[in-house]
N, C-alpha and C positions, 0 to 999 in steps of 0.2 A: 614236410612233417604234418602228420595228421593231428588236428586239434580236437580234443575231447571236451565237450561242454556238459557241465553239471546242471546248470539252471539258466536258461536263456531268458531274456526280457523281450517280449513281443512288442513291436512298434504299435503305437496307438492307431495309425492309419490302417494297419492290418486288422486290428480289433474292430474298427468301424465297418470294414467290409463284411464282417460276420453278420451285421445287422440287416443285410439283404435277405436273410432267412427268417426275419421276425416281422411282425406287423407293427413295427415302430420305426420311426425315422430318426436315427441318431444324428444330431447336429454338432455334437461335441463329445470328444472322448479324451479323458485325462488319466494319466497313470497316477493312481492314488497311493498304493503301498506295496512294498515287496516284503514277503515273509515266507512262511512255508508254502504259501500260494501267492499269486500275484492278483492285485485288485485294481480295477479300473472304474472310474466314475463316468457314467454315460448320461448324457442329457439330451432330451428332445425339446420341442417347443413348449410342451406341457408338463413333462414328468422327468424324474431323475431315477436312475437305476444303478445297480452294481453288477459288474461283470467279473466273475472270478475265473482265473485260469489255474487249474490245479497243477502242481509241480509234477514232473515226470517221475514215476516210480513211487510216488507218495500214496496215492489212492487209486486203485484200479477202477475200471468202469462199473463193476458190480458194487463196489464199496460206495461209490458216489451215488448210484441209484438207490441204495439203501438209505443214505443220508437224505435224499430228496423225498423218499417215501415217508421217512420219519417226520420231516418238516410238514409235509402235506397232511399228516394225521393230526396235527395240532390245531384242529378247528376250534376257534374260540380263544386261542392264544394270540398275542401280538408278536409275530415273528416276521423276519424277512423271508419271503416265500419264493420258490423258483418259478420261472416263466417259460412256457413252452414256445418252441419255434412253430412256424406255419405247418411243418410236417407232423406236429404232435409230439416231437421228441424234445427232451431238455438239453441233451449233451451235443456239443460240437467237437469233433475230433480235430486236433491241431498237430500237424507233423513238424515238431520243433527239432532243432539240431540234436538235442539230447534224447529224443525219442517221442513217443506219442504222449500228448497232453490233452486234457479235456477242459472245455469252457462251459460255464453255466451262467445264465442271466438271472439276477435276483432283484426283487423289489428293494427300494431304498428305504431305510429306517430314518424317518425325519427326527430332528432334534439334535441333541448333543449328549456326550457321555455324562451320565448322572454324577453329580458331586456326592461324595460320601459324607453322610450325616445320618442322624437317627431316623429322620423321616424317610429319606430315600432308601435306607437299608431295610426298613420294614417293607416297603413296596417291592424291593428287589427280592426279598424272601418270599413274599406272596406270589411273585411272578414265577419263581422256581417251583413253588408248591403247585400252582396251576399247571405248569408244564409237565410235572411228574404225573399229576392226576389225569390230564388229557392223554398222555402217551401210554397209559396202562393198556390200552386196546390196540397198540401198534401192531400191524402186520405188514410183512414185506416178502416178496418173492426173491429178494436178493440177500446175499451174505455180506455182512460188513467186513469180515476178514479178521477181526480182532474183537475182544471184549475188554471192558474196563475191570479186569480181574488182576490177581496178583502176578500172573505171568507178564501181562502187558505193562502194568504199573510198577512192578518191582524187578522181576527177573530180567526182562529185556533191557531196561536202562542200566541195571547193575552190571550187566555184562559189558556195556559200553564204558561205564565209569571206572570199573576196577583197574584196567591197565593204565589209565590216566593217573589214578591215585597212586599206584605203585611207582610210576615214573617220577612223579613230583614229590611224594611224601613217604614212599617206602611201603614195605609189606605190612607194617603194623596198621596203618590206616586203611589199607585195602581190606584187612581182616575186620576192622571195625565196621566197614560197610556191610560185609558179609554177615556179621553177627546181627546188625540191625535188621537187615532184610529177612533173615531167617526167623528172628523173633517177631517181627511184624507179621509175617505169614502165619506163624503159630498162634499169635494173639487173634488175628482175624478169623482163622479157621475155627476157633473156639466160640465164635459168636454166630448167632442166627441173624444174618443180614439180609435186608430186602434187595432183590435183584430186579432191575427194570431199565427202561430207557433213560439215558443220561445225556445231558448236553456235553459234558466232558471238560468244559473250560468256562464255567459260569462265573463271571465276575464283571465288574462295571466297564471294563474295556470292550466287552462284546455285547453292548446294548446301548441304546439311546433313550432319552426321556423327552417326551413331547406332550405338552398340555397335561402334565402330571402322570402320564402313562408310560410304562416301560415297554420297549420293543426289542426283542432279542435277535441277534444275528450270529454268524460264524459258528455253524454246527460241525466244523471240520473234525473235531475230536469226539463227536458223539458216538455212542455205541450202547449196547446192553451191558449193564454192569452194576456195581455197587451204588445204590442211590445215596448212601451216606458219603461216598467220595464226592459226588456232585455237590452236596451241601457243604462239605469241608473245604472245597476249593474257594468258596467265598470267605470262609474264616481265614484260610491261608492268605488270601489277598489283603484282608484287613490287617493281619499280623505283620505282613511284610511291607505293605505300602502305606498303611494308615495307623501306625502303632499307637499314636496318642488318642485315637478314636476307637480302638479295637473293642474294648469291653462293652461300651454302651451300644455300639453299632452291631456287634455280633448278637447281643441280646435282642435288639430290635429285629435283625434279620431272622433269627430263629423264631421269634414271636410271630412274624409275618408268615413264615413257612408253615408253622404249626396251626395257624388260623385257616389254612387251606387244606391241609392233610396231616395225618398223623405220622410220626416217626417213632419206631419201636425203641424199647429200652436198650437193646443191643446196638442198634444203629446210632443212638445218641452216645453210647459208651465208646463207639469206634471212631468218633470224629477226630480226636487228637491223633489217633493212629494214621488217619488219612492225610493229616497235615504233613507228617513225615513222609508218607508215601508220595504226596505231591512234590515235595522237594526232590526226591530221588527221580521221579518221572521227568520232571522239568530239566534237571541237569543232564540226564541221559539224552533227552530230545535235543538240547542245545549242542551237546558235544557231537551228536550224530549228524547234525545239520550245520556244520561250521561254515557253509557257504551263505547262510543267513546271518549268523551271529558272529562270524569271524573266529579267530583264535587268540587275539591279543589279551583277552580276559582270562585265558586258561593259564593259571600260574599257581604257585604254592600258596599265596595269600588267599586267593578266592577259594581254593580247595580246602584250606584249613578252616575257613569260615563255614563251609558246607559240613565238614566233620564236626565242628563245634555245635552247629545247629542240630545235627543228628544226636549227639551226646546230650545236649540240653533237652531235646524232645524226649529222649529215652533214658532218663535218669535211673530207671530200674534195671538197666542193662549194665550198670557200672561193674558189677561182680564179674560179668563176662569179659569186659575190657581188661580188668585187672588180671584175670586168669590167663589172658592171651598176651600180656605184655612180656 
């Protein structure tokens, strides 16, 4: 019987062999985390590094090279940056059982995940403001392959979510999702929104704080897109994970961001829309990659909570729900 592999886990001894191509001598390699990509902690006698192995079929070579160009353009920002091999290239091709994968070495961000409080939220907001400011001049010869637009953030995940909603909750809630998506797209289309480089997943899980300074990593979701979406992801994180601190920390985050750069009136108006957008994108991503998140959580209860969140976000859509009941 032929065995098909969706996502292999590469042995740490194999990862260590890759470092024959670098001007560093790895003395220890530990598997750190499995996710959409696999992360390894590399240690030498003097330094610590991160080695990322991108999952097969997730980002192609050109998309990864765009990501690395974007990181390298952020001169003056504290970010985890890619490190070249002796031959001047960043990427290593790995012939895994599921197909071709790519590995990249990154600098290690010292410190630990910042705790959420008013002080750190302001610094996190300032950090995103600096990142947006510095990336305004981004140029790359490579295509990312997607943008943080309504197609990627709404249409594509909704296509994944819809049949699951129909299976567990019926056609009525599938229709609710479609109504929300179409109304979000209409609302966003009516606004003059800033487009530029975005981190795509900017919240405190993707940064470390050391000596009071924030350093950002994991640009795997980065692309050109709505800057307000990038800002709203941090608000979504506060609302979902730090509800008791949301109001004061969101105010501090926004104050920090606006201290570094302006955000237009329409962009500010769009922020609640992008919280709902983030919910839809995340659920679609989790459903599409069940080898990462599993399927045990996919049930009527979790999907009912998702629909409740959409309806709570979009109270103005009630007439549309009622007309379709």
